[in-house]
N, C-alpha and C positions, 0 to 999 in steps of 0.2 A: 499493451495487448497481451492477454493471457494465452499461453500456448496450449495448456491442457487443464481440464478440471477433473482429473482422475485421482483417487486416493492411492497413495503409494503402495499399500498392501495389495492392491489389485494388480500391481505390476510385478509381483514376485513370480507369477507365471511367465515363462519364457515367451510364450506366444503373445501375451499382452504387452510385454516389454518390446517385442519386435514391432508391434503395432504403434507403440508410443514413439519409438525411434523413427519409423517410416513416416508417421503422421506429422511430426514436427519438422523433419527434413523437408517434407512436401510444402509445409507452410513457409518455411524460411527461404526456400528456393523458388517459390511461386512467383510468376511474373504478373505484375499489375496489368490488367487487360487494357487500361487506358494509356498508361505511360510506358509500358514495356519494361519497367524496372523490377528486378527481383526484390522481394521484401527485405532480404538481408542487405541490400544496397540502397534501400529507400530512405532518404534523409527526412522524410515526413513522419517516420516512425520514431518515437522517442526512446522506447525501451521495450524489452520483453519481460513479462511476468511468467515465471516458470509454472506455477500452479497456485490456484487460489485456496488459501487457508489449509495448508497441508497438515495432516495428522496421521499418526500410525499408532493407534491405541493398542495394537497387538504387541508392541514393544515400547513400554513406557520409558525405558532407559534412553531412548532417542537414537540408539546406534543405527537402527535400520533406516530411519529417515535421513540421518546424517550421511550415510553411505549413498543413499539414493540421490540426494541433492548434489553431492560431490560428483557422482557419475554423470548426472543429467546436465548440470551446468557446464561440465567439461565438454559434453557432446554438443550443446548449443554453441559454445564459443568456438568449437572446432569448425563450425560452419559459418558463423556470423561473428566477426570481431568488430563490426562497425557500430553495433548498438549496445547500450547499457543493458544489464541483466539483473533482475532482482528475483526473490523467491516468491513472495506473496504471503508472508507469515502474518498471523494475528498479533504476534508480539509476546506470547506467553513465555515465562521462564520455566525451564525444566530442571531435572535433577543435577545437571552440571552447573546450575546457577543458584545454589541453595540460599545465598544471602538475599537474592532478589525475589525469590518465589513468594514471599509475603505480600508482594505488590500485585500478584495475580488476583483475578476476581473471585477465586475460590481454590480450594485444594485440588479440585478436579483438573484445573488448568495445567498443573505440573505433571499430569499423568497421560498426556495426549501424544507423547513421543516427539514433541517439538521443543526447541529451546532457542529463543531469539539470539542470544549472544553466540552460542556454539554454531548454530546454523548459518548465521550471517558472517561468521569469521572464516569464510572460504574465499580463496583468491578470485574465483570467477564471478563472485557476487559483487556487483559494482555499487549498489546502494541498498539500504535496508527499508523495510516495509512494516508498518504497524497499523492495526485497527483499534478504534476506541469507541465504545458505546457506553455513555454515562448511566444508562439503565442498569448496567451490570458491573461496572468497576469504576474506581476512582479516576478522576480526570487529571488534576494537576500533577499528582505524584507519578502517574503513568506516563504522561508526556515528558516530564522532567527526567525520569529514570532512563527512558530510551534515548533522549538527547545526550544525557551523560554517558551512557554506554558507547555511543558513537563518537562523542568528543574524546573520551579518554582511552577507550580500549579498541574499538573497531576501526576508528579513523575513517568512517564512511558517512555520507549523507543519510538522513532518515526522512522519509515521507510518511505522513499519517494519511494513508490512502483510503481509509474509510472512517468517517465519524458521523454519528447520527443519533437521534433520539426518537424512540418509538412514538408514533401517533396514537397508539393505543393506551399510552400512559395519561389518563385523564387528570391526574393530579398535577401535571406540569402545565403551567401557564406559558403564554407566548413569551413573556419577559424572561422566564426562567430558561426557556429553550435558547433564546438569544444569548443569555449569560453563559450557558454551557458552551456554545459555539465560540463566543468571544474569548473565553478562558483558553481554549485550545489554540485559537488563532493568534492570540497575544503572545503566548509562550513560544510559538514557532517564529513569530516576527522578531521577538527579542533575541532568539538564537541566531536567526539569519542576519540581523543587523550587526551583530558582533562577529560575523563570519563563523558561526558555530555550525553544528551538524544539522540542525533543524532547517529544512528548506521548503516545506510546503505541506498542504493538506487538501484532501478531496472529500467533499461532503457526500454521504450516501443517503439519499440520492435525489438529484434534481430531475424533474420530469417536465413535460409540457402537456397542455391540455389534450385529452384524448388518449393518454397513456395509462389510464387507471388500471388496466389489466396487468401492468408490469409493476404496480406498487406492492411492496412487501411490508407495509406499515411504517416504513421510514421515509417514504417519498414526499417531496414537496414541489409544488410549482412555485419557483422563487418569487415571481412578481405578485403572487397571491399572498405572500408573506413579506411585505416591504422591508421590515427591519432586517430579516435574514438576507434578503436580496442586496440591500445596501451594505451590510456587513461583509458579504462575500466580495463585492466589488472593491470595497475599501482595502481588504486584505490583498487582493490581486494587485492593486495599484501600489500599495506601499512596498510590497515585495519587488515589484517592477522597478520602483524608484531606487532601491538598493543597487540594482544592476544597471541603472540608467536606461532601462528599456522603455520607460514611459515617454522618453523624448523622441522615440521613433515615430515615423508616420504610420497611419493606418488605424485600425479599430482600437488598439490599446491606447494610443495617444488621445483619441477622441473619448474613450471611456474614462480616462483618468484626468482629463483636463478640468 
């Protein structure tokens, strides 16, 4: 669950910062009206995402965003120590990671004020977060690089929480889309199988019929694309088998049988 979608530079104003603190404390301590459980104590919540795709282009050095992340993750953890916390990064490498910046989709990506390794190497960040869009950057090297960062340096799990291919790219055939997705999922599975840092991925985005107004050119109704639907189920099941979860009763056992 994303806590806020504010750009950090907007928070330099003290009044905006107070609103941010108050708003997130309100969310964390809110009681579920059905169960009576505060969100910070609710076991059905997996984790908090601090902010989606943070950037601070007014400070390409990354210092401003780094200080903001350190302060805000500390604030969240002071209220809620029960849930995992991640940032919500796209995964770009900044000036503090010069050897890795060549893997960015372009030189512009290193000037956005974010840095995957530096930002993620904060005590209160429990797992890392990466996006990947094959229209814009390389797939295999991008996935491998971030898994390597987390295996060797960060010592934290990595989730590729957005991956997708634009529906507007008319040069891409259905079989090519499937291959793009398969490449990503196979690399993650190989990492997970050997107990590496790669632990999962979330496609951007699956919709159901009637949700066309929410489509941003990346949306798919999974059962209308059987190959992608099947691939997604297969990935869920083989990751579940690693943990022995497919033997449990319920929907997962039925899905993976």
